[in-house]
NUVEX-542069 format. One line per field, with one value per residue (C-alpha): residue number from 1; x, y, z; residue in three letters. Coordinates in nm, 2 decimals. Example, Ala and Ser with C-alpha at 12.3 -4.5 7.8 and 13.67 -1.06 7.14 Angstrom:
2
k 1,2
X 1.23,1.37
Y -0.45,-0.11
Z 0.78,0.71
r ALA,SER
***
This chain:
172
k 1,2,3,4,5,6,7,8,9,10,11,12,13,14,15,16,17,18,19,20,21,22,23,24,25,26,27,28,29,30,31,32,33,34,35,36,37,38,39,40,41,42,43,44,45,46,47,48,49,50,51,52,53,54,55,56,57,58,59,60,61,62,63,64,65,66,67,68,69,70,71,72,73,74,75,76,77,78,79,80,81,82,83,84,85,86,87,88,89,90,91,92,93,94,95,96,97,98,99,100,101,102,103,104,105,106,107,108,109,110,111,112,113,114,115,116,117,118,119,120,121,122,123,124,125,126,127,128,129,130,131,132,133,134,135,136,137,138,139,140,141,142,143,144,145,146,147,148,149,150,151,152,153,154,155,156,157,158,159,160,161,162,163,164,165,166,167,168,169,170,171,172
X 0.52,0.50,0.76,0.56,0.24,0.09,-0.17,-0.07,-0.28,-0.06,-0.12,-0.04,-0.07,-0.46,-0.61,-0.49,-0.36,-0.36,-0.03,0.15,0.45,0.34,0.49,0.32,-0.01,-0.20,-0.13,-0.26,-0.56,-0.64,-0.65,-0.86,-1.11,-1.11,-1.20,-1.43,-1.22,-1.17,-0.82,-0.89,-0.86,-0.50,-0.31,-0.07,0.28,0.44,0.80,1.04,1.23,1.23,1.50,1.23,1.01,1.25,1.23,0.87,0.89,1.02,1.28,1.13,1.17,1.34,1.00,0.83,1.11,1.09,0.72,0.80,1.06,0.83,0.59,0.78,0.81,0.45,0.08,0.08,0.05,0.18,0.06,0.39,0.48,0.52,0.76,0.60,0.65,0.47,0.22,-0.14,-0.26,-0.06,-0.13,-0.49,-0.59,-0.36,0.02,0.09,0.16,0.05,0.34,0.43,0.73,0.57,0.64,0.45,0.72,0.57,0.47,0.82,0.97,0.78,0.89,1.24,1.22,1.06,1.34,1.10,0.80,0.45,0.11,-0.10,-0.48,-0.71,-0.82,-1.20,-1.43,-1.50,-1.77,-1.71,-1.54,-1.15,-1.05,-0.88,-0.81,-0.69,-1.04,-1.20,-0.97,-1.05,-1.42,-1.43,-1.14,-1.01,-1.03,-0.87,-0.56,-0.27,-0.15,-0.22,0.07,-0.04,0.01,-0.17,-0.24,-0.12,-0.30,-0.46,-0.83,-0.84,-0.65,-0.36,-0.40,-0.34,-0.18,-0.09,0.28,0.27,0.04,0.07,-0.31,-0.50,-0.71,-0.82
Y 1.43,1.20,1.38,1.72,1.57,1.43,1.15,0.88,0.58,0.30,-0.10,-0.35,-0.75,-0.75,-0.38,-0.03,0.13,0.49,0.62,0.89,0.97,0.80,1.07,1.36,1.36,1.61,1.36,1.06,1.28,1.35,0.97,0.90,1.16,1.07,0.72,0.80,0.58,0.60,0.69,0.41,0.13,0.23,0.18,-0.05,0.05,-0.12,-0.14,-0.25,-0.43,-0.47,-0.22,0.06,-0.07,-0.14,0.23,0.18,-0.17,-0.30,-0.56,-0.88,-1.23,-1.50,-1.68,-1.34,-1.28,-1.66,-1.61,-1.29,-1.45,-1.73,-1.47,-1.16,-1.01,-1.08,-1.02,-1.11,-0.82,-0.86,-0.69,-0.65,-0.46,-0.09,0.14,0.38,0.71,0.56,0.83,0.71,0.79,0.48,0.25,0.33,0.22,-0.07,-0.13,-0.31,-0.17,-0.34,-0.39,-0.56,-0.59,-0.59,-0.81,-0.60,-0.45,-0.10,-0.09,-0.18,0.07,0.33,0.27,0.25,0.60,0.75,0.61,0.48,0.28,0.44,0.44,0.16,0.14,0.03,0.28,0.32,0.48,0.30,0.00,0.01,-0.24,-0.15,-0.05,-0.27,-0.03,0.31,0.41,0.29,0.50,0.80,0.74,0.70,0.92,1.11,1.47,1.37,1.22,1.40,1.13,0.78,0.55,0.36,-0.03,-0.34,-0.49,-0.86,-1.18,-1.16,-1.15,-0.89,-0.69,-0.85,-1.12,-0.98,-1.20,-1.13,-1.16,-1.29,-1.57,-1.62,-1.61,-1.50,-1.19,-1.12
Z -0.79,-0.49,-0.29,-0.36,-0.19,-0.50,-0.53,-0.80,-0.91,-1.05,-1.12,-0.87,-0.86,-0.88,-0.87,-0.92,-0.63,-0.48,-0.36,-0.20,0.02,0.37,0.57,0.41,0.61,0.40,0.10,0.30,0.42,0.05,-0.03,0.30,0.19,-0.17,-0.09,0.19,0.41,0.81,0.93,1.21,0.95,0.87,0.52,0.35,0.25,-0.07,-0.13,-0.39,-0.12,0.25,0.32,0.23,0.51,0.80,0.93,1.02,1.18,1.50,1.49,1.36,1.51,1.28,1.27,1.14,0.89,0.75,0.69,0.49,0.29,0.18,0.01,-0.10,-0.34,-0.39,-0.35,0.05,0.28,0.61,0.95,1.14,1.46,1.40,1.55,1.81,1.59,1.29,1.22,1.32,0.96,0.85,1.14,1.21,1.55,1.55,1.68,1.35,1.00,0.70,0.45,0.13,-0.12,-0.42,-0.73,-0.97,-1.18,-1.24,-0.88,-0.76,-1.03,-0.88,-0.53,-0.67,-0.84,-0.53,-0.31,-0.05,0.05,-0.07,0.04,-0.13,-0.11,-0.38,-0.61,-0.55,-0.31,0.01,-0.05,-0.43,-0.64,-0.69,-1.01,-1.26,-1.56,-1.61,-1.73,-1.42,-1.22,-1.41,-1.40,-1.02,-0.91,-1.19,-1.04,-0.73,-0.86,-0.97,-1.20,-1.34,-1.42,-1.71,-1.73,-1.67,-1.34,-1.26,-1.29,-0.94,-0.92,-0.65,-0.37,-0.20,0.07,0.42,0.70,1.05,1.10,1.45,1.40,1.01,1.00,0.72,0.76,0.41
r MET,ILE,HIS,GLY,GLY,GLY,VAL,VAL,ALA,TYR,PRO,THR,GLU,GLY,VAL,PHE,GLY,LEU,GLY,CYS,ASP,PRO,LEU,GLN,GLY,ALA,ALA,VAL,GLU,ARG,ILE,LEU,LYS,LEU,LYS,GLY,ARG,SER,VAL,ASP,LYS,GLY,LEU,ILE,LEU,ILE,ALA,ALA,ASP,PHE,ALA,GLN,LEU,GLN,SER,TYR,LEU,LEU,PRO,LEU,THR,ALA,GLN,ILE,ARG,ALA,ARG,LEU,GLU,GLY,THR,TRP,PRO,GLY,PRO,VAL,THR,TRP,LEU,LEU,PRO,ALA,ARG,ALA,ASP,VAL,PRO,ARG,TRP,LEU,ARG,GLY,ARG,HIS,ASP,THR,LEU,ALA,VAL,ARG,VAL,THR,ALA,HIS,PRO,LEU,ALA,ALA,CYS,LEU,CYS,GLN,ARG,VAL,GLY,SER,ALA,ILE,VAL,SER,THR,SER,ALA,ASN,ARG,ALA,GLY,ARG,PRO,PRO,ALA,ARG,THR,THR,LEU,GLN,VAL,ARG,ARG,SER,LEU,GLY,ALA,GLY,ILE,ASP,TYR,ILE,LEU,PRO,GLY,ALA,ILE,GLY,ARG,ARG,ALA,GLY,PRO,SER,GLU,ILE,ARG,ASP,GLY,ARG,THR,GLY,GLN,ARG,ILE,ARG
***
């Protein structure tokens, strides 16, 4: 489904996410339109392990790697220096890419089954609270989604924390 350009909702550590193949611009555009989100903001990629993210990133310093190792797998998203060929629809207007190695077993399994990182943005329309159940996903976004992976979200009260990989500073 994801390889064919599909948009999938799935549970993460704190909310339901919307995902697709990050290299399929039409699928990413569907998500942005569904959410009412600007391409300038950029999107998060989640992965089952760091190897699934490496092709999107510039080589990391030892200091940045140490920061990641202290939080992954887990609900911390890091803004890391992106390769120049990473599509704008992923980076937005930034030179970094938001990435996370997820600790949620279903989200990690999804990435493993797909064989790559996937887009991960909260399942909601811009300015609305993120969905925390499959019913909330169906009610707010149902017709625009190809599949909802059933399951429970993790114990977090909301979306992942976001930190700047260069400074360690908390952004969200």
